[in-house]
N, C-alpha and C positions, 0 to 999 in steps of 0.2 A: 285568637291568634296573638302572641305576646306583642307590644309596642315597639316601635323601631328603637326606644331608647334601651329596651329591655335588650333587643337583639344586641346593640352595640356593647351594653356591659357583658353580654354573654358572648361576644363576638370571637370570631374565629383566632386571633392572636392572643388570647388567654392563656394559654399554656404555654410555661417558661421552659424549662427543662424536661428532660425525658423522664417518663413517668417508668419507676420501678415496677416490678412484678407485684408489689402489694399494692401500689397507688391503681396500676391498671385492674387489678381485682376489685378494688373499691368503686373504680368508675364503673366497671360493669354491673356489680351487684346495685348500685345507685340506680344505674341507667335501667335495668330492668324493672327495679322496682317502682319506677315512674311509668312504666308502659300501661296505659288504660287498655280497657277492654273492647272498648268501640275505637273504630278507625276515623280518622278526622280527614276531611274533604279540602281544608284550607293550607295554603302554604305552597311553595316553589315545588314543582315536581322536578326531580333530579334529570330524568330521562329527556326535559325539555329545555336544559341550561345552556345547552352547545359549548363551545371552546371559548378560553379566554380572548379578549381582544388581540389580533395580531397571529393568532393561530388559526386553523383549519382542520376539520376533520379527515384523517385518511380514512376512505372508504374498506380499504384492505384490511386494515388493522383495528380499524373502529377507535383510533386514538388521536389526537390533537397534536399537530406538528405546525411548525412556523410556517407562514405564508412566504411566497418567493420575496413579496416586499420586506416583509420581517427579517428575512434571512439577509438581504442585502443591508439593512439598517443594523443589524447585528454584527454584521461582518465590518460595516464602517464603524462602530462603535469599538470594536476590538483593536482595528489600526490606529484609532485616536488614543487609545487607552496602552496601545504599546510606546506611540510617540511621546507620551507625556511619561510614560516612565522611563523613556532612554532604552529602551531593550529591544533586541532584534527579532522577538518573538511575541506576541500576544500573551496576555495573563490568561492562566486557565480559572476553572470555575471557582477553585477553593480561593485562590488569589482575589477574585473579584468579589468574593463573600467577606473577607477579611476587610477589604475596602469598604464595603458597606457597613460592616459592623463599626469601623472606626470613623464614619462620618456622620456621628451622632449629633453634632452642631449644625448638621445641614440635612435635614430629611428628606427635600426635594434629590438630593445627590444620593442619598441611601437609598431611595425609591428607585431611582433609575439604574444604579449597580445591583439593587436585589433584582430589579425585572429583568435586566441583563442576563444575570444567572440562571432566573427562572425559564427563559427562552432557550437557553442552552440545554434544558433538561434537568436543573438541581433541585429536588425535591422540597427541601428544607427554603431555598429561597421563594418557591413557588407558594409555600405556607406563609413566609413573611410578607410577599407581596399582597396576598389575602387578607392578612391583618392588618396591614397599612390601609389598604383600599376600604377596609370596614371600619377603621377610625378615622378617615381623612388624614392620615399622618404624610406629609410629602407630597401627595397628589388629593386630587378630588375625589370625597367619599362616594362609594357607588358599592351596595351591598350585592347587587347580583354579580358584578364583576368580580367581588371579593370571593363569593361562592363558588364561581367558576375556577377559580386559582387554588381554591381549598379542596376541590374535587380533583384538580388535576394532580395536586400533591398526593393527594390521598391514593388516588391511582398509582402512583410512582412511590408506593410504599412509606411513605413519611408516617409515622408512627402518631404522631400528636394530631395530625391532618385526618388520620382513620379514626382516632378516638373522638376527636371534636365533632365530626362527621356522623358519628355513631349517637353520639349524643343528641344533637340537632335532630337527626331522624325519630329519636325515642320520644324526644319531648315535644315533636312539632314546631320548633324555635326555626322560624323563616319558611322551612321546608316542609313539604308535605310528610305529615307523621306516618311512619313505614317500620313497625317494629321487626318484619323480617330482614328488610335489609340494613336495619340497623344492627342488628345480631350477626349478619355477615360481616359486616365492615370490623365489629368487634372480634368476631373470630380469625379475621385476618391481621388484626392489630396484636391479637396474643401469639398468632403464628410467627409474625415478625420479630416481635419481642423474644420469643424462644431461639430463634435463629441467629439475633445479634447477642444474647446470652451465651449460646455453645460456641459460636465464632470467637468470644472473649477468653474461653475456656481452652480452647484449642492452641 
């Protein structure tokens, strides 16, 4: 199993922009080439990771949702942002993400804003929160919590999260090696990419 230092360098925040279809093909080919013939028994099993802190599994949908305590905290944060902004309505998710992106000189504030948007269900913010947690940027470093947010972003169809998760599964980086699950995530990522490309042409 790779060292924690290797995990950090291969951390979930490494993907910058959206992969083009050619880039996705390269990732897929490289990932397939890395698959060994024998299964690995080391690493974290994704079925055992649970939901990110502040969220709990909805047994009916088998998806993570905010806990009551987190919902109250999020509502209070939105009220505070509304007051600070001098608006009669709280900011929407896109406005919160924009604030986070501008908070480059204060990574703690950046993390809090991304986390707020992540709780509100924004997949890009969930991915950013995972990346910041994996590197200890603006918050305490914790690989397991970073993995939970990466997993959540992938389930919410964030392309980079799906590709990153597929790579981790195929190489056995931090997670239990599973070529079948890696293939499923790559297939889902390709479908999402195709849908986005079609949406831009219509």
